[in-house]
C-alpha positions in Angstrom: 0.0 0.0 0.0 1.5 3.3 -1.1 1.7 6.4 1.1 -1.1 8.2 -0.9 -3.4 5.1 -0.6 -2.8 5.0 3.2 -3.6 8.7 3.5 -6.8 8.3 1.5 -7.8 5.3 3.6 -7.1 7.3 6.8 -9.1 10.3 5.6 -12.0 8.2 4.5 -12.0 6.4 7.9 -12.0 9.8 9.8 -14.8 11.1 7.6 -16.9 8.0 8.3 -16.3 8.3 12.1 -17.3 12.0 12.0 -20.4 11.1 10.1 -21.6 8.6 12.7 -21.3 11.0 15.6 -18.0 9.7 17.0 -16.2 12.2 19.3 -13.2 11.6 21.5 -14.3 11.2 25.1 -11.6 13.3 26.6 -11.6 16.1 23.9 -12.7 19.5 25.1 -16.4 19.3 25.4 -16.4 15.5 25.4 -18.2 13.2 27.9 -15.0 12.3 29.7 -14.1 16.0 30.1 -17.6 16.8 31.4 -17.2 14.3 34.2 -13.7 15.2 35.2 -13.7 16.7 38.7 -17.6 16.7 38.7 -18.4 13.4 40.4 -18.6 13.0 44.2 -18.1 9.4 45.3 -19.8 7.6 48.1 -17.4 6.7 50.9 -15.9 3.2 50.9 -16.8 0.8 53.7 -13.9 -1.7 53.3 -10.6 -2.4 51.6 -12.2 -3.5 48.4 -14.3 -0.4 48.4 -11.3 1.8 49.1 -9.4 0.3 46.1 -12.5 0.7 43.9 -13.0 4.3 44.9 -9.3 5.1 44.5 -9.4 3.9 40.9 -12.6 5.8 40.2 -10.9 9.0 41.6 -7.8 8.3 39.4 -10.0 8.1 36.3 -12.6 10.8 37.1 -10.5 13.2 39.3 -11.3 14.4 42.7 -14.7 16.2 42.9 -13.9 19.9 43.0 -17.3 21.2 41.9 -19.6 18.1 42.1 -22.5 18.2 39.7 -23.1 14.4 40.1 -23.0 11.9 42.9 -21.9 8.3 42.2 -23.6 5.7 44.5 -21.9 2.3 44.2 -21.6 -1.0 45.9 -19.1 -3.8 45.2 -19.4 -7.5 46.1 -16.9 -10.3 45.7 -17.1 -14.1 45.9 -14.1 -16.4 45.9 -14.7 -19.8 44.2 -12.3 -22.7 44.3 -11.1 -23.3 40.7 -8.2 -25.7 40.9 -8.6 -28.8 43.1 -6.2 -31.7 43.6 -7.2 -35.3 43.7 -7.0 -35.1 47.5 -9.5 -32.2 47.6 -7.0 -29.4 48.3 -7.8 -26.1 46.5 -4.8 -24.8 44.6 -6.4 -21.9 42.7 -9.2 -19.5 43.4 -11.3 -17.4 41.1 -12.6 -14.1 42.6 -15.8 -13.0 41.0 -16.8 -9.4 41.4 -19.8 -7.2 40.8 -20.2 -3.5 41.0 -23.6 -1.8 41.0 -23.6 2.0 40.3 -25.9 4.9 39.9 -24.9 8.4 38.6 -27.2 10.9 40.2 -27.5 14.6 39.2 -26.7 16.6 42.3 -29.2 19.4 41.8 -32.3 17.4 40.8 -31.6 14.0 42.3 -32.4 12.4 39.0 -30.6 9.2 38.0 -28.5 9.9 34.9 -27.4 6.3 34.4 -27.1 3.2 36.4 -26.1 -0.4 35.9 -24.0 -3.4 37.0 -20.7 -4.6 35.8 -19.0 -7.9 36.5 -15.6 -9.5 36.1 -13.2 -11.9 37.7 -9.6 -12.6 38.4 -7.8 -15.4 40.1 -4.8 -16.4 42.3 -2.8 -19.5 43.2 -2.5 -21.0 46.6 0.5 -23.2 45.9 3.1 -21.0 47.7 3.6 -20.3 51.4 0.8 -18.8 53.5 2.2 -15.3 53.2 2.6 -15.7 49.4 -1.0 -17.0 49.2 -2.4 -14.0 51.2 -0.4 -11.5 49.2 -1.6 -13.1 45.9 -5.2 -12.8 47.1 -4.8 -9.2 48.1 -3.3 -8.5 44.7 -6.2 -10.3 42.9 -8.7 -8.2 44.9 -6.9 -4.9 43.9 -6.8 -6.0 40.3 -10.5 -6.9 40.3 -11.4 -3.5 41.8 -9.4 -1.7 39.0 -11.2 -3.8 36.4 -14.6 -3.1 37.8 -13.9 0.7 38.3 -12.6 1.0 34.7 -15.8 -0.7 33.4 -17.9 1.7 35.5 -16.0 4.7 34.1 -16.5 3.4 30.5 -20.3 3.2 31.1 -20.4 6.6 32.7 -18.6 8.2 29.8 -20.8 6.4 27.3 -24.0 7.8 29.1 -22.7 11.2 30.3 -24.4 14.3 29.3 -22.4 16.4 26.8 
């Protein structure tokens, strides 16, 4: 493919995206920019909640002039995934779910709400300390995954 063919392909693709209403989320005036620093988060109740809220704040910024409130709740469930012939569990899968609702601060109207789910896992084949550390790391990773999914949903539904 020649340089002029690539340029034509790129320009055609950009024109198609512009025609379908595509706009970068973090561009000035974009949905991501509209939420940045405008969402007050509910306080976390436990370590998972703290990690979840910290990631949300990383992505959305600390609420300086909150126009929205984000109510959320996270739940996790560890499930044995790897079992030896003697019945010992050597691997766990951690399932997680986050429910959320973005509420307009002035009116109290729900802008968007939903539930996201994901999972991660860890091995129990090391020492007790290694196993506990692996579980804590899996929990942190799961909270990041869930928070990122929530942010993606908020940006998709955010008012312009």
